[in-house]
LOKE-180889 format. One record per residue (C-alpha): residue number from 1; z, x, y. Coordinates in pm, 1 decimal. Example, Ala and Ser with C-alpha at 12.3 -4.5 7.8 and 13.67 -1.06 7.14 Angstrom:
BEGIN
+-----+----------+----------+----------+
: num :       zz :       xx :       yy :
+-----+----------+----------+----------+
:   1 :    780.0 :   1230.0 :   -450.0 :
:   2 :    714.0 :   1367.0 :   -106.0 :
+-----+----------+----------+----------+
! end
This chain:
BEGIN
+-----+----------+----------+----------+
: num :       zz :       xx :       yy :
+-----+----------+----------+----------+
:   1 :   1490.7 :   2159.6 :    104.6 :
:   2 :   1363.8 :   2081.6 :   -243.9 :
:   3 :   1284.5 :   2322.7 :   -508.7 :
:   4 :    981.6 :   2538.5 :   -443.4 :
:   5 :    710.4 :   2619.9 :   -714.9 :
:   6 :    412.1 :   2852.9 :   -642.6 :
:   7 :     88.3 :   2870.8 :   -819.1 :
:   8 :   -136.9 :   3174.7 :   -815.8 :
:   9 :   -505.8 :   3170.5 :   -900.6 :
:  10 :   -864.9 :   3130.7 :   -778.3 :
:  11 :   -879.2 :   2834.6 :   -561.0 :
:  12 :  -1157.2 :   2604.2 :   -420.4 :
:  13 :  -1163.7 :   2275.7 :   -235.8 :
:  14 :  -1439.8 :   2113.6 :    -25.3 :
:  15 :  -1250.4 :   1944.2 :    249.0 :
:  16 :  -1526.5 :   1784.2 :    435.9 :
:  17 :  -1887.9 :   1677.0 :    345.8 :
:  18 :  -2087.7 :   1996.6 :    377.4 :
:  19 :  -2415.1 :   1803.7 :    437.3 :
:  20 :  -2576.5 :   1935.0 :    753.0 :
:  21 :  -2300.8 :   2200.0 :    805.4 :
:  22 :  -2355.2 :   2578.6 :    819.5 :
:  23 :  -2345.0 :   2750.7 :    476.4 :
:  24 :  -1980.6 :   2781.4 :    373.9 :
:  25 :  -1855.1 :   2527.7 :    621.9 :
:  26 :  -1617.8 :   2266.6 :    487.1 :
:  27 :  -1508.1 :   2483.7 :    203.3 :
:  28 :  -1155.9 :   2645.4 :    156.4 :
:  29 :  -1176.5 :   2926.8 :    -97.7 :
:  30 :   -932.0 :   3198.1 :   -202.9 :
:  31 :  -1038.0 :   3434.0 :   -473.2 :
:  32 :   -671.9 :   3517.5 :   -528.6 :
:  33 :   -478.7 :   3226.9 :   -362.9 :
:  34 :   -112.0 :   3094.9 :   -356.9 :
:  35 :    -38.1 :   2726.8 :   -360.1 :
:  36 :    330.5 :   2637.5 :   -275.6 :
:  37 :    469.8 :   2297.5 :   -380.9 :
:  38 :    791.5 :   2128.3 :   -283.9 :
:  39 :    885.8 :   1802.5 :   -450.8 :
:  40 :    526.7 :   1742.0 :   -547.7 :
:  41 :    378.8 :   1806.0 :   -205.8 :
:  42 :    182.6 :   2112.3 :    -95.1 :
:  43 :    375.7 :   2306.1 :    166.0 :
:  44 :    149.5 :   2628.7 :    195.1 :
:  45 :   -185.8 :   2749.7 :     69.3 :
:  46 :   -358.1 :   3072.8 :    157.4 :
:  47 :   -445.1 :   3407.2 :     12.2 :
:  48 :   -174.4 :   3557.4 :   -218.7 :
:  49 :   -166.0 :   3872.6 :    -15.1 :
:  50 :    -68.7 :   3691.1 :    303.9 :
:  51 :    183.9 :   3457.4 :    157.2 :
:  52 :    348.4 :   3666.4 :   -121.9 :
:  53 :    626.3 :   3815.4 :    108.9 :
:  54 :    714.2 :   3483.4 :    261.9 :
:  55 :    761.3 :   3323.3 :    -84.4 :
:  56 :    882.2 :   3629.4 :   -272.4 :
:  57 :   1175.6 :   3450.9 :   -422.5 :
:  58 :    981.6 :   3146.8 :   -541.9 :
:  59 :    890.6 :   3100.9 :   -906.6 :
:  60 :    515.2 :   3174.7 :   -961.6 :
:  61 :    290.2 :   3025.8 :  -1225.9 :
:  62 :    -33.2 :   3213.8 :  -1275.5 :
:  63 :   -327.5 :   2982.2 :  -1333.7 :
:  64 :   -609.7 :   3129.6 :  -1551.8 :
:  65 :   -929.1 :   2965.2 :  -1414.4 :
:  66 :  -1082.8 :   2792.5 :  -1102.2 :
:  67 :   -828.3 :   2571.7 :   -941.9 :
:  68 :   -978.6 :   2262.8 :   -779.6 :
:  69 :   -831.0 :   1935.4 :   -653.0 :
:  70 :   -783.2 :   1664.1 :   -917.3 :
:  71 :  -1087.8 :   1449.4 :   -956.6 :
:  72 :  -1102.1 :   1114.6 :   -795.6 :
:  73 :  -1297.6 :    849.8 :  -1009.9 :
:  74 :  -1424.2 :    598.4 :   -758.3 :
:  75 :  -1540.2 :    331.8 :  -1015.7 :
:  76 :  -1431.4 :    300.7 :  -1375.8 :
:  77 :  -1363.6 :      8.2 :  -1609.8 :
:  78 :  -1068.6 :     63.5 :  -1840.8 :
:  79 :  -1127.8 :   -233.5 :  -2068.7 :
:  80 :  -1465.1 :   -106.5 :  -2151.3 :
:  81 :  -1357.0 :    225.3 :  -2299.7 :
:  82 :  -1423.1 :    116.6 :  -2655.9 :
:  83 :  -1772.3 :    -11.3 :  -2584.0 :
:  84 :  -1884.8 :    325.5 :  -2444.8 :
:  85 :  -2218.0 :    423.2 :  -2617.3 :
:  86 :  -2313.1 :     63.1 :  -2709.1 :
:  87 :  -2686.9 :     50.1 :  -2786.7 :
:  88 :  -2953.4 :   -153.2 :  -2612.4 :
:  89 :  -3000.3 :   -382.1 :  -2320.1 :
:  90 :  -3002.4 :   -358.2 :  -1938.2 :
:  91 :  -2711.0 :   -459.0 :  -1728.9 :
:  92 :  -2693.5 :   -849.4 :  -1768.0 :
:  93 :  -2772.0 :   -852.0 :  -2130.9 :
:  94 :  -2528.0 :   -555.9 :  -2194.6 :
:  95 :  -2253.7 :   -740.4 :  -2027.4 :
:  96 :  -2310.3 :  -1052.9 :  -2242.4 :
:  97 :  -2364.8 :   -862.0 :  -2573.9 :
:  98 :  -2099.0 :   -600.6 :  -2548.9 :
:  99 :  -1856.3 :   -611.4 :  -2253.3 :
: 100 :  -1751.3 :   -979.0 :  -2212.2 :
: 101 :  -1649.4 :  -1000.6 :  -2585.8 :
: 102 :  -1443.2 :   -677.9 :  -2545.8 :
: 103 :  -1272.7 :   -789.1 :  -2232.2 :
: 104 :  -1154.6 :  -1129.2 :  -2389.2 :
: 105 :   -926.3 :   -928.7 :  -2607.0 :
: 106 :   -722.2 :   -826.7 :  -2297.6 :
: 107 :   -556.3 :  -1167.9 :  -2301.8 :
: 108 :   -316.5 :   -999.5 :  -2536.5 :
: 109 :    -70.0 :   -787.8 :  -2343.6 :
: 110 :     -7.4 :   -563.9 :  -2635.9 :
: 111 :   -373.8 :   -471.4 :  -2668.3 :
: 112 :   -396.2 :   -415.9 :  -2281.4 :
: 113 :    -99.6 :   -190.4 :  -2288.3 :
: 114 :   -233.8 :     30.1 :  -2581.3 :
: 115 :   -570.7 :     52.9 :  -2408.0 :
: 116 :   -416.6 :    142.4 :  -2072.6 :
: 117 :   -227.4 :    431.6 :  -2234.5 :
: 118 :   -537.8 :    561.9 :  -2413.8 :
: 119 :   -747.6 :    525.8 :  -2091.5 :
: 120 :   -505.2 :    719.7 :  -1868.8 :
: 121 :   -476.4 :    989.4 :  -2137.6 :
: 122 :   -859.8 :   1034.2 :  -2132.4 :
: 123 :   -855.5 :   1054.4 :  -1749.5 :
: 124 :   -600.3 :   1337.0 :  -1757.7 :
: 125 :   -780.5 :   1513.4 :  -2034.8 :
: 126 :  -1091.2 :   1519.6 :  -1820.7 :
: 127 :   -916.2 :   1639.8 :  -1503.3 :
: 128 :   -907.7 :   1304.7 :  -1330.2 :
: 129 :   -586.7 :   1236.0 :  -1143.6 :
: 130 :   -671.8 :    934.0 :   -918.7 :
: 131 :   -910.2 :    639.4 :   -988.7 :
: 132 :  -1022.6 :    301.9 :   -870.0 :
: 133 :  -1021.2 :     89.1 :  -1186.2 :
: 134 :  -1157.8 :   -242.0 :  -1291.3 :
: 135 :   -928.4 :   -428.9 :  -1529.4 :
: 136 :  -1008.5 :   -771.3 :  -1658.7 :
: 137 :   -963.9 :  -1124.6 :  -1527.0 :
: 138 :   -621.5 :  -1131.5 :  -1707.4 :
: 139 :   -312.9 :  -1072.8 :  -1503.2 :
: 140 :   -160.4 :   -886.9 :  -1781.0 :
: 141 :   -432.3 :   -627.6 :  -1789.2 :
: 142 :   -332.1 :   -525.0 :  -1438.0 :
: 143 :     38.0 :   -509.2 :  -1518.7 :
: 144 :    -48.7 :   -295.8 :  -1839.3 :
: 145 :   -255.3 :    -42.3 :  -1628.8 :
: 146 :     -4.1 :    -11.8 :  -1339.5 :
: 147 :    290.4 :     17.4 :  -1578.2 :
: 148 :    126.3 :    307.1 :  -1751.5 :
: 149 :     12.2 :    465.4 :  -1434.6 :
: 150 :    354.1 :    438.4 :  -1274.3 :
: 151 :    509.6 :    621.0 :  -1569.4 :
: 152 :    256.7 :    905.5 :  -1541.1 :
: 153 :    288.6 :    929.6 :  -1155.8 :
: 154 :    -76.5 :    881.1 :  -1135.0 :
: 155 :   -249.1 :    760.5 :   -820.5 :
: 156 :   -427.0 :    446.1 :   -932.7 :
: 157 :   -586.9 :    151.7 :   -751.0 :
: 158 :   -676.0 :   -172.9 :   -932.5 :
: 159 :   -652.0 :   -541.2 :   -910.7 :
: 160 :   -722.7 :   -857.1 :  -1112.7 :
: 161 :  -1092.4 :   -944.7 :  -1159.3 :
: 162 :  -1200.5 :  -1270.7 :   -989.2 :
: 163 :  -1462.0 :  -1455.3 :  -1184.3 :
: 164 :  -1436.4 :  -1826.2 :  -1191.1 :
: 165 :  -1806.0 :  -1859.2 :  -1311.0 :
: 166 :  -1740.9 :  -1622.1 :  -1602.5 :
: 167 :  -1781.4 :  -1711.7 :  -1971.5 :
: 168 :  -1512.9 :  -1912.8 :  -2168.7 :
: 169 :  -1218.0 :  -1693.5 :  -2234.7 :
: 170 :  -1308.9 :  -1471.6 :  -1945.3 :
: 171 :  -1271.2 :  -1678.6 :  -1630.2 :
: 172 :  -1020.6 :  -1804.3 :  -1378.8 :
: 173 :  -1016.9 :  -2066.3 :  -1099.4 :
: 174 :   -984.6 :  -2034.2 :   -726.7 :
: 175 :   -619.6 :  -2162.4 :   -749.7 :
: 176 :   -516.3 :  -1924.8 :  -1039.4 :
: 177 :   -688.0 :  -1637.4 :   -871.4 :
: 178 :   -500.1 :  -1680.1 :   -557.3 :
: 179 :   -172.0 :  -1726.5 :   -722.7 :
: 180 :   -213.2 :  -1432.1 :   -962.1 :
: 181 :   -354.8 :  -1194.3 :   -694.8 :
: 182 :    -64.8 :  -1268.7 :   -453.4 :
: 183 :    185.3 :  -1212.7 :   -732.2 :
: 184 :     25.5 :   -892.5 :   -833.5 :
: 185 :     17.7 :   -755.8 :   -484.5 :
: 186 :    380.1 :   -838.0 :   -437.3 :
: 187 :    473.3 :   -674.7 :   -769.4 :
: 188 :    281.6 :   -351.8 :   -751.9 :
: 189 :    120.2 :   -260.0 :   -408.5 :
: 190 :    277.6 :     43.1 :   -273.6 :
: 191 :    505.4 :    119.5 :   -584.8 :
: 192 :    499.2 :    479.6 :   -669.6 :
: 193 :    133.2 :    597.6 :   -611.5 :
: 194 :    -21.1 :    262.6 :   -681.1 :
: 195 :   -240.7 :     59.6 :   -452.6 :
: 196 :   -415.1 :   -280.6 :   -494.3 :
: 197 :   -785.5 :   -383.5 :   -487.8 :
: 198 :   -918.4 :   -728.7 :   -433.4 :
: 199 :  -1177.5 :   -737.1 :   -720.7 :
: 200 :  -1453.2 :  -1000.3 :   -745.9 :
: 201 :  -1664.6 :   -885.2 :  -1033.9 :
: 202 :  -1994.3 :   -949.6 :   -856.5 :
: 203 :  -2155.2 :  -1214.3 :   -660.9 :
: 204 :  -2300.9 :  -1397.2 :   -965.1 :
: 205 :  -1957.0 :  -1442.7 :  -1135.0 :
: 206 :  -1764.3 :  -1598.4 :   -856.0 :
: 207 :  -1826.3 :  -1940.7 :   -675.5 :
: 208 :  -1872.5 :  -1948.4 :   -305.0 :
: 209 :  -1513.3 :  -2094.6 :   -281.0 :
: 210 :  -1374.6 :  -1778.1 :   -475.1 :
: 211 :  -1576.2 :  -1541.5 :   -270.3 :
: 212 :  -1425.0 :  -1705.1 :     37.7 :
: 213 :  -1082.0 :  -1663.7 :   -127.3 :
: 214 :  -1148.8 :  -1295.5 :   -170.1 :
: 215 :  -1224.0 :  -1261.5 :    195.5 :
: 216 :   -905.7 :  -1447.9 :    292.1 :
: 217 :   -705.4 :  -1216.6 :     66.2 :
: 218 :   -862.8 :   -901.7 :    212.3 :
: 219 :   -786.8 :  -1009.5 :    563.9 :
: 220 :   -438.4 :  -1108.4 :    477.8 :
: 221 :   -347.6 :   -783.7 :    326.7 :
: 222 :   -446.1 :   -483.5 :    556.3 :
: 223 :   -354.1 :   -217.4 :    295.5 :
: 224 :   -563.6 :   -338.0 :      2.2 :
: 225 :   -911.0 :   -245.3 :    -89.8 :
: 226 :  -1221.7 :   -442.7 :   -180.6 :
: 227 :  -1388.2 :   -339.1 :   -503.8 :
: 228 :  -1697.3 :   -503.7 :   -655.5 :
: 229 :  -2056.0 :   -419.2 :   -765.7 :
: 230 :  -2377.2 :   -423.7 :   -553.8 :
: 231 :  -2746.0 :   -390.5 :   -615.1 :
: 232 :  -2719.9 :   -213.8 :   -945.5 :
: 233 :  -2999.8 :   -367.1 :  -1138.5 :
: 234 :  -3339.5 :   -527.8 :  -1038.3 :
: 235 :  -3283.0 :   -832.5 :  -1251.8 :
: 236 :  -2926.2 :   -872.4 :  -1108.4 :
: 237 :  -3073.3 :   -846.2 :   -754.8 :
: 238 :  -3325.7 :  -1113.7 :   -835.1 :
: 239 :  -3070.0 :  -1342.0 :   -970.9 :
: 240 :  -2840.3 :  -1296.8 :   -664.0 :
: 241 :  -3153.1 :  -1364.3 :   -430.9 :
: 242 :  -3225.3 :  -1683.4 :   -630.2 :
: 243 :  -2867.9 :  -1815.0 :   -596.4 :
: 244 :  -2823.8 :  -1723.5 :   -227.7 :
: 245 :  -3176.1 :  -1797.9 :    -80.9 :
: 246 :  -3032.0 :  -1807.9 :    277.7 :
: 247 :  -2883.2 :  -1466.8 :    262.0 :
: 248 :  -3068.1 :  -1182.1 :    425.2 :
: 249 :  -3001.4 :   -958.0 :    118.9 :
: 250 :  -2747.6 :   -882.1 :   -149.9 :
: 251 :  -2500.0 :   -717.6 :     99.1 :
: 252 :  -2526.2 :  -1002.2 :    328.6 :
: 253 :  -2395.8 :  -1225.1 :     50.3 :
: 254 :  -2074.6 :  -1048.5 :     60.1 :
: 255 :  -2077.9 :  -1009.5 :    432.7 :
: 256 :  -2084.9 :  -1397.4 :    485.2 :
: 257 :  -1754.6 :  -1408.2 :    304.8 :
: 258 :  -1585.3 :  -1137.9 :    501.8 :
: 259 :  -1615.6 :   -866.9 :    224.3 :
: 260 :  -1800.4 :   -597.0 :    405.6 :
: 261 :  -1542.4 :   -382.6 :    585.8 :
: 262 :  -1413.4 :    -16.7 :    606.2 :
: 263 :  -1192.0 :    -96.3 :    299.7 :
: 264 :  -1483.2 :   -210.5 :     85.9 :
: 265 :  -1599.6 :      0.7 :   -209.5 :
: 266 :  -1925.9 :   -110.2 :   -357.4 :
: 267 :  -2025.9 :     44.2 :   -700.5 :
: 268 :  -2387.8 :    153.4 :   -751.9 :
: 269 :  -2594.9 :     43.3 :   -437.4 :
: 270 :  -2928.4 :    165.7 :   -596.9 :
: 271 :  -3165.1 :    -89.3 :   -469.5 :
: 272 :  -3076.1 :    -97.6 :    -98.9 :
: 273 :  -3283.8 :   -186.7 :    194.6 :
: 274 :  -3264.6 :     -7.2 :    511.8 :
: 275 :  -3086.1 :   -312.1 :    675.4 :
: 276 :  -2829.3 :   -300.5 :    392.7 :
: 277 :  -2760.4 :     76.2 :    440.4 :
: 278 :  -2742.7 :     33.0 :    818.7 :
: 279 :  -2492.2 :   -245.7 :    801.9 :
: 280 :  -2285.9 :    -54.6 :    542.1 :
: 281 :  -2280.2 :    253.4 :    762.0 :
: 282 :  -2183.7 :     37.5 :   1070.6 :
: 283 :  -1900.1 :   -131.7 :    885.9 :
: 284 :  -1744.4 :    189.7 :    740.0 :
: 285 :  -1786.9 :     53.2 :    376.6 :
: 286 :  -1887.4 :    282.8 :    106.7 :
: 287 :  -2061.6 :    331.7 :   -232.1 :
: 288 :  -1934.8 :    470.1 :   -555.2 :
: 289 :  -2236.6 :    641.7 :   -695.6 :
: 290 :  -2237.7 :    614.6 :  -1081.7 :
: 291 :  -2535.8 :    830.0 :  -1200.1 :
: 292 :  -2454.7 :    832.3 :  -1573.3 :
: 293 :  -2419.0 :    462.3 :  -1597.6 :
: 294 :  -2739.7 :    412.9 :  -1392.4 :
: 295 :  -2942.2 :    616.6 :  -1627.6 :
: 296 :  -2780.6 :    466.7 :  -1951.4 :
: 297 :  -2871.4 :    110.1 :  -1836.3 :
: 298 :  -3206.4 :    198.1 :  -1698.4 :
: 299 :  -3089.1 :     85.1 :  -1352.0 :
: 300 :  -3246.0 :    353.9 :  -1137.7 :
: 301 :  -3157.2 :    669.8 :   -931.7 :
: 302 :  -2928.2 :    648.0 :   -622.5 :
: 303 :  -3109.3 :    717.5 :   -296.8 :
: 304 :  -2882.2 :    995.6 :   -141.1 :
: 305 :  -3120.7 :   1055.8 :    144.8 :
: 306 :  -3129.7 :    678.8 :    263.2 :
: 307 :  -2754.1 :    656.8 :    246.4 :
: 308 :  -2704.3 :    986.1 :    434.5 :
: 309 :  -2946.7 :    875.1 :    710.6 :
: 310 :  -2723.6 :    580.1 :    777.9 :
: 311 :  -2381.3 :    768.5 :    747.5 :
: 312 :  -2272.1 :    565.6 :    444.6 :
: 313 :  -1953.6 :    694.9 :    290.7 :
: 314 :  -1997.4 :    814.6 :    -66.3 :
: 315 :  -1793.5 :    900.1 :   -371.0 :
: 316 :  -1864.6 :    941.0 :   -742.7 :
: 317 :  -1765.8 :    724.8 :  -1044.3 :
: 318 :  -1792.5 :    751.2 :  -1413.9 :
: 319 :  -1836.3 :    372.8 :  -1462.0 :
: 320 :  -1701.6 :    383.4 :  -1822.6 :
: 321 :  -1814.5 :    213.3 :  -2030.5 :
: 322 :  -2178.8 :    202.4 :  -1919.6 :
: 323 :  -2127.1 :    570.0 :  -1807.6 :
: 324 :  -2141.0 :    797.1 :  -2100.6 :
: 325 :  -1857.3 :   1038.8 :  -2017.1 :
: 326 :  -1518.5 :   1043.9 :  -1856.7 :
: 327 :  -1595.1 :   1382.6 :  -1714.3 :
: 328 :  -1634.2 :   1403.3 :  -1338.9 :
: 329 :  -1794.6 :   1742.7 :  -1396.3 :
: 330 :  -2056.0 :   1587.3 :  -1600.9 :
: 331 :  -2101.1 :   1308.6 :  -1348.6 :
: 332 :  -2157.8 :   1571.0 :  -1070.8 :
: 333 :  -2429.3 :   1712.5 :  -1284.4 :
: 334 :  -2582.8 :   1376.5 :  -1337.1 :
: 335 :  -2570.4 :   1317.8 :   -966.3 :
: 336 :  -2764.8 :   1637.2 :   -906.5 :
: 337 :  -3031.7 :   1513.2 :  -1150.8 :
: 338 :  -3050.3 :   1172.1 :   -996.0 :
: 339 :  -3094.8 :   1326.4 :   -660.8 :
: 340 :  -3378.1 :   1550.8 :   -799.2 :
: 341 :  -3548.4 :   1247.6 :   -945.9 :
: 342 :  -3622.0 :   1144.5 :   -582.0 :
: 343 :  -3709.4 :   1503.7 :   -476.3 :
: 344 :  -3368.3 :   1552.6 :   -305.0 :
: 345 :  -3123.5 :   1835.9 :   -344.5 :
: 346 :  -2755.2 :   1798.3 :   -400.7 :
: 347 :  -2563.1 :   2120.1 :   -349.1 :
: 348 :  -2289.6 :   2200.2 :   -605.1 :
: 349 :  -2025.5 :   2217.5 :   -333.1 :
: 350 :  -2134.8 :   1882.6 :   -198.1 :
: 351 :  -2119.7 :   1741.0 :   -561.5 :
: 352 :  -1755.2 :   1865.1 :   -581.7 :
: 353 :  -1676.9 :   1714.3 :   -255.6 :
: 354 :  -1804.8 :   1367.8 :   -361.5 :
: 355 :  -1590.3 :   1392.0 :   -674.7 :
: 356 :  -1271.6 :   1482.4 :   -479.7 :
: 357 :  -1230.4 :   1454.0 :   -107.4 :
: 358 :  -1525.9 :   1222.6 :    -85.1 :
: 359 :  -1397.4 :    976.8 :   -332.0 :
: 360 :  -1057.9 :   1004.6 :   -183.8 :
: 361 :  -1198.0 :    903.1 :    153.9 :
: 362 :  -1371.7 :    602.3 :     -9.3 :
: 363 :  -1035.8 :    500.4 :   -151.7 :
: 364 :   -840.7 :    560.8 :    174.8 :
: 365 :   -622.8 :    816.8 :     19.6 :
: 366 :   -793.4 :   1121.9 :    184.9 :
: 367 :   -453.5 :   1208.9 :    343.5 :
: 368 :   -280.7 :   1229.0 :      7.0 :
: 369 :   -534.7 :   1391.9 :   -229.5 :
: 370 :   -866.6 :   1553.9 :   -269.6 :
: 371 :   -851.7 :   1883.4 :    -70.4 :
: 372 :   -533.3 :   2072.9 :   -175.9 :
: 373 :   -419.5 :   2080.3 :    186.4 :
: 374 :    -75.8 :   2129.6 :    325.8 :
: 375 :     89.5 :   1784.2 :    318.9 :
: 376 :   -111.3 :   1652.0 :     40.3 :
: 377 :     11.0 :   1585.0 :   -310.1 :
: 378 :    -26.2 :   1865.7 :   -560.2 :
: 379 :   -266.0 :   1716.9 :   -799.0 :
: 380 :   -508.3 :   1981.8 :   -933.6 :
: 381 :   -715.6 :   2095.3 :  -1224.4 :
: 382 :   -770.1 :   2438.4 :  -1377.2 :
: 383 :  -1139.2 :   2484.1 :  -1489.2 :
: 384 :  -1230.6 :   2746.3 :  -1755.6 :
: 385 :  -1591.4 :   2873.4 :  -1689.5 :
: 386 :  -1583.1 :   3034.4 :  -2028.5 :
: 387 :  -1477.8 :   2733.4 :  -2228.6 :
: 388 :  -1785.5 :   2744.3 :  -2453.6 :
: 389 :  -1980.6 :   3043.3 :  -2573.0 :
: 390 :  -2293.1 :   2923.5 :  -2385.8 :
: 391 :  -2106.7 :   2865.9 :  -2060.8 :
: 392 :  -1932.2 :   3202.8 :  -2073.9 :
: 393 :  -2281.5 :   3374.3 :  -2112.0 :
: 394 :  -2421.2 :   3167.5 :  -1820.2 :
: 395 :  -2111.9 :   3238.7 :  -1595.7 :
: 396 :  -2068.9 :   3616.6 :  -1679.4 :
: 397 :  -2109.1 :   3806.4 :  -1348.5 :
: 398 :  -2211.2 :   3481.6 :  -1158.1 :
: 399 :  -2104.5 :   3397.8 :   -798.6 :
: 400 :  -1888.8 :   3104.8 :   -715.4 :
: 401 :  -2167.9 :   2853.5 :   -644.7 :
: 402 :  -2347.6 :   2953.7 :   -962.5 :
: 403 :  -2033.7 :   2920.4 :  -1177.2 :
: 404 :  -1945.6 :   2585.5 :  -1025.0 :
: 405 :  -2301.9 :   2445.2 :  -1084.4 :
: 406 :  -2310.7 :   2573.9 :  -1448.5 :
: 407 :  -1983.7 :   2393.7 :  -1510.0 :
: 408 :  -2135.4 :   2076.6 :  -1359.9 :
: 409 :  -2434.9 :   2086.8 :  -1576.9 :
: 410 :  -2293.0 :   2241.5 :  -1897.5 :
: 411 :  -1934.5 :   2133.0 :  -1876.3 :
: 412 :  -1725.8 :   1853.2 :  -2023.1 :
: 413 :  -1362.0 :   1801.3 :  -2118.1 :
: 414 :  -1347.2 :   2135.8 :  -2280.1 :
: 415 :  -1375.5 :   2304.3 :  -1946.0 :
: 416 :  -1049.2 :   2152.4 :  -1829.0 :
: 417 :   -772.8 :   2372.1 :  -1944.1 :
: 418 :   -495.2 :   2201.2 :  -1743.0 :
: 419 :   -433.2 :   1894.3 :  -1527.2 :
: 420 :   -143.3 :   1893.9 :  -1296.7 :
: 421 :     18.6 :   1577.3 :  -1132.6 :
: 422 :    254.3 :   1640.1 :   -832.8 :
: 423 :    295.2 :   1993.9 :   -931.0 :
: 424 :    390.0 :   1912.2 :  -1294.5 :
: 425 :    159.2 :   1982.5 :  -1591.3 :
: 426 :     30.7 :   1653.3 :  -1724.3 :
: 427 :   -233.8 :   1787.9 :  -1960.8 :
: 428 :   -268.1 :   2128.2 :  -2137.3 :
: 429 :   -567.9 :   2197.9 :  -2360.5 :
: 430 :   -352.0 :   2436.1 :  -2561.8 :
: 431 :    -47.4 :   2221.4 :  -2632.2 :
+-----+----------+----------+----------+
! end
């Protein structure tokens, strides 16, 4: 038996999607809880009063705040961090003007390494412990991210971007994409808490031959994800329809190359037809909803009701750098407002689910993280509902749902007082 470490505090997780369930169903909550960890894995969780005697000899750390699972960012671009808050343009113009020039710098391994360290530091500061991350087309950008994540024991999925139709200095070939992807999978997949994702940027930046290659790689490696973009912007959708006139729709483009499967994560999915949603639900593929990015680029508001009717798996992503905050709390608040723009209601507990267990399910790591359940890894965050004077006033005397919602709407990195990875403190606001 390894060394035990217990944590005492107010604890909340949303273990299953509460949509359509009776009020309170799917939640696990202890006003005064105990979480017991052995070698980074949770071995017990429950009310302190019921577990205290059993673990009387175990060292206890008291956590001051609301303890929730570490956030899982289902779509984020680490090379775009320094282009966050870049003014002007919708998606395609924004990529050409701001993003592609920034990504070309990642041909320098030293630059990629420095950015990876800064990026992971921002994730932890904002309470994010797991993420599905876009690097660049450069093999070294993946190495840099995985090396930094391995050193921090973070659960990160990523993979070299495929884009043989990209601009000069930011494109590969079918042959180099195959060789470099296979080498990266062999080098990194399954090491520590790392996993791999086949990553065509989007339909317009890969040739038919490269999209076919992506499908071959996905089929050949049953443990990897597929990570790409889908139906984010109307101009993008029109360009895809013009290039693939025989396809039924945007999703069908990917489907023709074997890229629509239960391991497929599509970012955005704003402009979806009923057929697209039905096919996605049937396939088991899912959508990383990125409300902050969608608002910033003028792309639109995600249709939660449509996706829910077809049983589409959903998670939340910050989509840095089109997204305007690393905070998954802020992203939950933005998701509420995006739903409201379509006259739909996003419950604060469901928003928390989408940012934790929902995103974990999307990334096929729901058995590992997302719910603070026995057998899961001890990644958790301590939230301070009195982090700012305004938040403290709003939360004074408030119930659990009201406090959670206030933190989602008014919160940011200041609300995260501590971030824990495998039962070890990886970020402390006061240190």
